[in-house]
N, C-alpha and C positions, 0 to 999 in steps of 0.2 A: 503494499500500499504506500509507504514512505518512497519506494522508488518511482510508483507511477505518479505519484504527486510531485516528484523531483523533475521527472520528465516533463510533465505538462506546465509546470512554472518554467522551465527552461524553454520551452517551445513557445511560451506566451512572451516571454522576456526577448527572443529574437525576433518576433513577428514585430511588437513595439518598437524595436530599435530601427528596424526596417521602415517603418512608419516615419519614425522621426527623421532618418536618414535621407528619405526623399521628399521631405518638407510638407506632407501630406497631412489632414486633419486628422483625430481619431477616429471620426465617423465617416464613413462611406460616402453619404449623401453631400457632407460638407465639402469633400474633396472634389466631386463631380462640378460642385456651383462654382469654385474658384480656380481660375487660370493658375498654370505653375508660372511662378516669377523668374523671369529672365534677365540677363545683364543687358543693360541697355549702352552698348558701346559697338564700335566697329573695328574688329581683329585687324584689318587693314590698316588701322592708325596705330597700331601698337609702335613703340619704340624702344630701342636697344641701347645701352650703353656702348661705347667704344671698347673693343678689346684690349685688355692691357698688353702692354709690351711684354714679350717673353725673352728670356736671357738664357740660352741653353750653357749647361756646364762646360766649361773650357777643359780639355783634357790636358795634361802636360807632355809635351814633347820631349823625346829624347834621341839624341843623333848618337849611334855607335860608331867608333872610329873607323869600322870596316864598310861604313855606308849605309847601314842598316837603319831604318827610321822606325821609333817605337812612339807608340800613343798611350798612356796611362790614365784612366780615371776611375777614381776610388769611389765605391759605392757599399756602404756596410749594412744596407738593409738585409740581406742575405748571406749566409757564410758560404759563398761560391766566389770561383774565380774561373773567368772566360777568356777566352783568347782568338783571336783571327788574324792569319797572316795572309796578306794580298801579295800574288806573285805576278810579276810581269811575263805572262806566257798565255797560251791558247792556241786553238785549233786553227787560228789564221797562220801559224808559223809551222803546222806540221807537213811533212812531204805530200804531195798530192797522190803518190802512188801508195801512200800509208795513211789514207785518210780514216780517222778513228783513232790515231796514235794517241793525241794530247788527252782524250776522254778516258781512255784505257790506262795512260800512266798516272792519271789523277786517280783513278779506282785502284789500282795495285800498288800505288805507294801506301795505302793504309792496309789494304786488304793482305799484301806480300810480307808483311813483317819489316824487321830492320836487321841492320847487321848483327846486332846483338840479341835480338830477341825475335824468336820465330813467330809466323803468325798466330799460331795458337797458344803460345805464351804471353803475347802482347794482347790478346782478346782475353784471355783469363785475368790477367793484372788489371786490365781496366773494368772488367765485370765487378770483381772482387771490390774494387773501389768506387763503383759506381759512378765513374768517370767515362769521358767522351771524346775521342780523337777521330777526326773525319778529315777527309780530303776530295778535292775534285778539281777539275779545270775545264772550263768553258770557252766561250769564243775567243775572249780577249784577255782574259786574267784566270788565275789559278787561286785556290783558297785552302788553308788546312786551318781547322776549329778545334779548340779544346775547351772542354767544362769539367769542373771538379770541384769537391768539396774544399775550402779553404785549408785544413787541416792535412790533405793530401796533394797540395800543390809541389811539394818537394818532391814527390815521387812522379807525379805526372807531367810536370813541365819538361823534365828530361826527357820522357817518352814523347811529348809531343816535337822537341827539338830533333830528336832522332829520326822520327818518322818525316821531318820535314827535309832534314839534312842527308841523311844516310839510308834511305829504303832499300830492302833487299830484293824486291820484284821477284817473290819465289816463283819459279816456271809453272806450278800446278795452279797458283792464283790468276796468272796472265792467261791461262788456258780456261779458266772460267769466266774471267773478265770478256775475251773475245767471245766466249760461247753466248753470254748473257747479251752482247752487243751484237750478234748475229741473228738471235732470237728476236731482239728489237726491230732490227732491220727488215725481216719476214713480216712483221706485223705492222709496218709503218702506213700501210694504204688502209689500214682498217678505219680510221677516223677522219672525216671528210674536212674538218677544219685544219687538221695536220696538215693533209695533202694541200689544201689550198695556202697555207702559210709558206709552206716548202717550196711550192712550184711558183708562187708569186715571188719568192726571192730569187728563184732562178730566171725567170722572166724579167725581172728588174735588173739584176746584176750580171746575168750569164751563168751557166751551169759550172764553168771553171773558176768563177770568183770564190775566194776564200769566205767569203761573205754567204755564200749560196750552196758550195758544193757539199755533199753527203757522204759519208762512209758506204762503202759497199761491201759484199760478202767476201769478195776476192782483195780489196783492200784490207780487210780485217785478218784474212787468212795469211798476208804477207807480214803481218806484225810480228817481230821476235822480241826476246828479252832484251837483247843488245841495244834495240830500237829505243826501248822505255829507258834505258841507262843513259844513253847517249843524249835523248831529250831532256832528261833530269839535269845532266851535267851542262848541258848548254844555258839553261834558263834559269836554275835554283841557285843564286847566288846573293849574299847579305845586302849588295845594293841594287836588287831588283825585287826586295821584299820590304812592305812595309807591316809592321805588326801592330796589332791594338788589343790593349788588356785592359779589362773592366771587372769591378768586383771588390770584394772583401780582401782588402791587402793595404799596406803601407807603400805609397810610391817608391821613396827612397830604396827600401829594400827589395822591392818588385825588380827595379831598375838594376840592382846588384845581381839578382837571381838572373835575369836576361842576359846580362853580360858574361855570367859564369857558363850559360849554354850557348851563346852566339858569338863571343867577342874573336874567337879564334877560328871563326868561319870568314874565310878569304875567297875573293873571286880574282879570276885573271886579270892581269893588268891591262889587258886590251879590250875588257868586258865593256860593253855599253847596254843599258836596258832599251828593249827593243821598242819600236814604235809600229803600232799598227798600220796595215797599209790602206790607202784610202780607196774606198770603193768606185769602182770605174763604171758609170751608168750613165746613158744618154737618154733623153725623154723622147718618146715615140708612142702614137697610138696603136693599140693592138687588142684584139679580142681573142682569149684563150680558153679551151675547153678541156676539162679532164672529167670523162665520162665515168660513171658510178652508178651502176643500175640498181644496188640495193639500198637505194635513199629514196625518200618520199620528199625532201626539202633541199633547196639549192644552197651553197655556200657561195658568195660573191666578193671578191675583193678587187678593188679599184685604187689606183694610186701611181705614184712616181716618186723618185729619187728625190732625197732633199737636198738642200742647198746651203745649209748654216750650221755652225757649232753653237755651243751654249756661249762662247765669248761674243756672239754678234749683239750687236745693239737692240736688233728687234726681237731679240729671244724673249723677253715679256710680251711684247704685242703678239707674236705668235702663239704663245702658251694662252692668252685670252682668247684669240681666235679659235684656239682648239677646244676650249670650253664651250663658246658659242654655238660651233659647229658640230660637236661629236659629243658632249658631255651625255651620259645616261641620264634618261628620264627628263631633261631640260634642253639639251641640245636641238638644234634645227633638225637635224637626221632623224632624231628620236621622234620630234613632234610631229614632222611630215610624214615621213615614210612609213612610222610604225602607228602613231596615234590618229593622224587625219586619214591617211589613205589605206591603213589596215594592210600594207604590204609587205610587212617583215614580223616574224618572232622576235627577232632582235637586230639592232642595227647600231653600228658607233665607228669609232675611228679614231687616229692620232697623227700628229705631225709631230716627228721625233727629231731631236738633234743632239748628236754625241758629243762629248768634252773635247775630241781631237779631231772628229771626223764629221761629215754630215750623215743624218738621219734618211728617213723617209716619210712621205705621208701616203697613208691609206686608209679607207673607209671600206666597210666590211658591212654586209647584210645578209642575214640567214631568213629565206623566204619559202613559202611552198611552193613546190616544183612549178606549178602552172601558172605563178605569177612572177617567175624568175627574171624576165625580161623587163617586165614593168617595174620592179623593184629596182634593178640595176640603173633603168632609166631616171627614176625618182632620185636615186641617190646622186647621180651624176649632176642631174638639176640641182640638187641643193648645195652641191660643192661650187658649181657656177654661180648659184645665186650670191655665195658671199662674196664673190669679186665685184657684184653689183650693188648689193645691199648692205650699207653698214649696220651694225647692230643698233636696236633701238636701246634706249636708256635702260629699260628695265632687263633686256639681255646683258647689256654690258655689266650692270652692277649686279644681277645674279652670276654671272660667269668670274667677276673680280671677287665678289664675297665668297664663291665657292672654293677659290684658292686661298683667300686670306684666312677664312674662318677654319680652314683645315691645317693653317701653316703650323701649328703648335704640335700636330703629329707627326711632323719631320722630325720630332725629339721624344717620342715616346718610350724610347729604350736606350740605353747606354751603347748597345751594339747597332743601332741606327745612327746615333751621334757619332761615333768612332769611325763607322764605315763609311760616312760622308766625310769626317775630316781627312781620312785615309785615302779616299777619291779625289779630294781636292789637291792634296800633296803628291798624289802620284801624276796628276795631269797638269800639276804648276798653276792650280786657281787660288784665287785669295781664299783665306779661312772662312770670311763672312759673305762667300759669294751667295748663297742662299738669302741672306738677309738683304743684300743688293738687288737680287731678283724679286723680293717681296715688294722692296721700295719703288722698284719700277714699275710692277705690276699696278700699284695703287695710283700711278701717273698716267696710264695708259687711257687713251680717248677712244671713241667710236670712229674718229676719223683715221687713228693709228691702226686699228684692226681693219678697216677698208683697205689701206694702204699696203699692208703686209700680204692680206688676200690676195689682191692682184698681183703682187711681187711674187708669192711663194706657192700659189695653187696654180695647177695646170690641167684642168678635168680634161683641156682638148689634146694634152698630150700624155695622156693615162693609159696605163696596161690595165684591162679589165680580164679578169679569170674568174671562171665559173666551174665550180665542181659539182655535178647533178646527175639527174636521170633526164636525157634529152626527150625520151617517149613521152613524158608527162608536162612537157613545156606548152604553154598555150600559143607561144610566139617563137618563130625560129630565131636562133642567137644572131643570124645576119643582121636582124634589125638593129643591134649596137653597134655595128661595123659602119666604116667610112665607105668601103669598097665593097664590100658583102664576104671578104675573107675571114674565116674563122680558123685559127691554129688549134689542132686537137694535139694535147700534150701525152707523152707516153709516161704510164708511171711503172711500168714492168721492173721488176728487180732482176738485175743482170746477174747470174752465178758465174760468169767468166769476163775476165777483162776484155775490153773492145778489140785488142789487137795482140798477136804473140809479141811484137816486138814492145809493147807495154809490158809484158809479163816477163820479159828475158829477165834472168837472174842479174843482180849485181854483183860487183866483185866482192862485197861484204858477204851475200848469198852464197856465191862460190865457197868463200871461206869457210862459212859455217858448215856447208854440206860437206866439204872435205874432213873437217873437224869430226863431223858427226861418225862420218864413215871409220875413220881412226878410232874413236871411242869403241863403236860396236865390235871393230875388230879386236880390238883389247878385250871386250867383254867375251868374245869368242874363244880367244886363247887362254883366259881364266877359266873357262868352263870346258875345254878340250882342245881347242884348237881344230886341227884337221881332221880329228875324230868325227866331225860334224858333215865332213865333205862325204862320210860314207854311209850316212843314214839316207835310207831311200823310204822307209816307213815305219810307224809306230802302232803299238796296241795299248791303250790305256784304260785301266779301270778306276774309277773315281767315287767316292762318296759324299754327298753333300746335302745336308739337311735331312738326313737319314735317306735318302735314295741314291742308287746305284746309277752311274753314268759309265758307258762303255763307248771308248770312241778308237777308230780305227782311221788312220791317214795313210794316204800314199802320195810321196811328193809327185808333182808339183801341187795338186788341188783337188784330188780325191778324198772323199771324207765318208763315214758312216758313224752316225751317231744314235745309240739307243739309251732311253731314258723312260722309265715305266713304261707306258704304251704306247709312245711316240717313237718313231723310226724315221731318221732324215738320212737321206744320202745325196753324193754328189759325184758324178762321174767325170767332173770337169767342164763340163757344159751345161747341164741341166740338173738342177735341185728338187727331189721330190720329198713329199712327207706321206706315211703312212700311219693312220689312227684309226683304231676301231675296224679295222678290215677295209677301210677307204684308202684310196691311194691319189694323190693330186699333184700335178707339176706345180711347183712354187713361182710367182712371176719374179723378173730379173732383178727387181729392188731387193726382194728377200734373199735372192742368191748374193747378193754382195754382200749384206749383212751377216749371213752365216758363214759364207768363206771368209769374211772378214775377221770372224773370231779365230781364225787358225792363226792369224798375224800377231795375236795378242799371246798366243802360245810361246814361252822361251824357247823350247827344242825348235819348234817351227822356224820360229825368226832366227835363230843362230844357223840352220841349216840353210836358210835361204837367203842370206845376204846378198848374193850376185844376181837375184832375181831382178829382171826389167820391171819398172814401174814402182820400185821400192825408193823413197825419198827420205833422207834424214838430216837432220840439221841439228849440230851443237849449240845448247842454249846456257851453257854456262854453269857454275857451281851454285848449288843452294843446298841449305842446313834444314834439315827435318829432325826433329826429336834428338837434338845434338849430333847428329850424324851428318856427315858431309858426302852429298851426291854429285857425281858429272851426271847433267840433265841432257839426253838426247829427245828432239821431237822425231817420232816417226809416223811417216804418212805411206800406208802401205797401198799397193794396187786397188785394194778393194776394201770397203769396211772404214770404220771411224778412226781417223789418225789419234795419236797418244802420245804421251810423254814416259819415256822410261828412264827409271834414276839408277845410275850404278854407283854402288859403294866405292867411295873415292880411293880408299885402301885396297879393296880385293877386287875391285873393278866387276863384281857380280849383280846382275839387275836384281834388286829389292824391292823396288815401287815400280808402280805404273799408275798415270793418272790419265782420265779422260773424261769427256762429255759428251753424253748421248742424250737423246729424246725419248720419252716414254712413246711407243708407237700408238698406244689408246688414249694418253690423257693429253699428249703433245708436252708434257711438263718435262723441263729440262732437269738431268740427273747427273750429279758429279759422282765419278766412280773411282776408288782408289782400291789397288789391289796391292797386298804386300806378301813378298814370297819368301818363305823361309824353308828350314828343314832341307838343305841340300844334300843329295845322295849320288854317288857314281854308279852310272850304268853304261856298260861296253864302252867306256873310256871316256864319257862325258858326264859333268855334274849338271843335276837337274834338280829344281826345287819341287817337295813332295807336299808343301802345304801351301795354299794359297788363301788369304784372308781378303773377302771383299767387302768395301763399304760404299753403300748407294744412299747418297745424300739429295734428296729434292728441294733443301731448304726449309722445308716443313716437317720432313720425316726423315729418318735415319734408318736403314736396314743394313745389318751385319749378316755374312755366312762365312763358312770356313770350308774348303775341299781339300780333300785327303787322298793322295794318290794310293791306292791298294796292290795295284800291279801295273807294271811298266817294262815293256818288251820292245826293242828295237829291231827292224830289220825282219817283220814277220813274215814276209812274201804273202799277202792276202790274194785271194782269187779275185778276177775282174769282176766275177757276179756279184760281189760284195757290196759295190758302189752301185748296182741297181736294185731296186726293190724286189726282191723274191730270192736274191743271194744269200747265202749264209756261210758263217766259218772261215777260217783261215787255215794255212797248211802249217 
């Protein structure tokens, strides 16, 4: 009873509160007779005080004797220390025949460990400390990032310095990075917007421009460990690095710690920080089309190369012009093409200006397929309108206020503050450049915007690019042209270089190949030498995960494998499989995968070093689990390429690493095999135990295979390699 009364009282109290809250009388009849009182003022007449001046915290600048610039900013709010190193390097400097080298170098700098710490050891140390060290290289700069608790900075800072200065570039991590890069290349045509951005740059600057060229499968295949070493050695020098550190520390003490890690780092006497090349582009009108049949909307880009850097006196006026024309929700493109005409899901654009090179102008519109041409025409018309109609006072005020009111957000984190200071130092801009820009924008007039629109916008000399399904267009793209010509662009992914001349091995390639052959010859000598020349066939019985596998091989390429209820045979030209009484011939793609497994067998490889089609390259030394290995990249005539790691003391093959794709899921699998328990058979030493680890990045599987029986030169009958045959003599 008390509980019921309590609930009833609570409900009445809540109801009464609601009545009071909405300003209604207690009796409903009274509420209906009285109008709800409203405020009697015009919201448009609201006024706001001017924004207070904001002064960003000023970091301390330290210049090391070796030319390295350091910015320090104390912040005791959290017990954490962070650092970012900016390096003057980038993909614009990589050799055209090895496109992708810069990005892979940036990845393997971190993933491949250092001279004193293996990758696994480095990962474990950082994980135990809750710390982070990351590296990467973009188009015109590289970065190295560190984050750690204050109490661990004495441990993490030296690791960060060594990753930056002395990466090991472990070969197996290089192969992982190459595999992931190639996987990304194979998926680069999945997204229409990514296609449009990539192809628009190529139309604008040319496919050979460092600002437009793309890595290909064959350029990634050409990259070797030595390329990473040389690229790092070429650009990673103290006078090409700007280091920013912020967090919970004393600036004087931190300066000393940085000197202890970097002061002995020296650059070659003739080294000068590089300057990115200037984009080479000429304005011209063109209409370009990329067919994509699996989409129901079109992605349209239009624009041209830019003409100014941020040093230009017109930079502030162009910034305001950009807001008037392209700002989301308030710009002319949005209001006209999307809101008034209803031709776009989204529309926008930007006029960019680099610090030391011109940027570009582009407008992008995303429209349903049927209205592709109309949306493109409306976008071009609005760009043309900027050259004819100055902004209204309302447009001008809104554009300037949008920039000025968001000005404080340029300083909402210490990382952003220091990144900007590092950028200004790198390009030799004044430290207060952003404040100067703010002051200049406050002075921009409507006439200034009209003047720069006429000078810097060129819709009549713009490239138009459309990605979409032309079967669904209501108008032909020729309506956008001036002479009826539409260029259809190819987005196919080449598997081979465009010419044999491009693929010719360089002197460095030939040297690496000769060194690889020497290393494998040494491995063959260590395992039996000329005894491998006598091997004609082998019979092997192996147990793995409780199953028995029987294999018979006749060199060069005949094979029979029996496992459970499955039998696979190859007579050298045809591969067949028998299962459940059913026999079928496998496709040629499966033949390559199955015969490729032979090449990953140590005895088969050692007995086949003189086979045509086998390519090997030395990849330098690497240390894994405190053991030094001579690494050799092996590219067999069929199957997946792999890296073989030879023990530097014994020259025995002890490890193998390779990257495969799961044929069902398409997932990339990193495979590591470890060979142990070597035994002598007919004059040759062979590993009797193989431990295999398969890592998908999300799941790791391990298995062990043990040889139970191994016979050499068993003289198998020819019928053994055609389904229906049996036995051996």
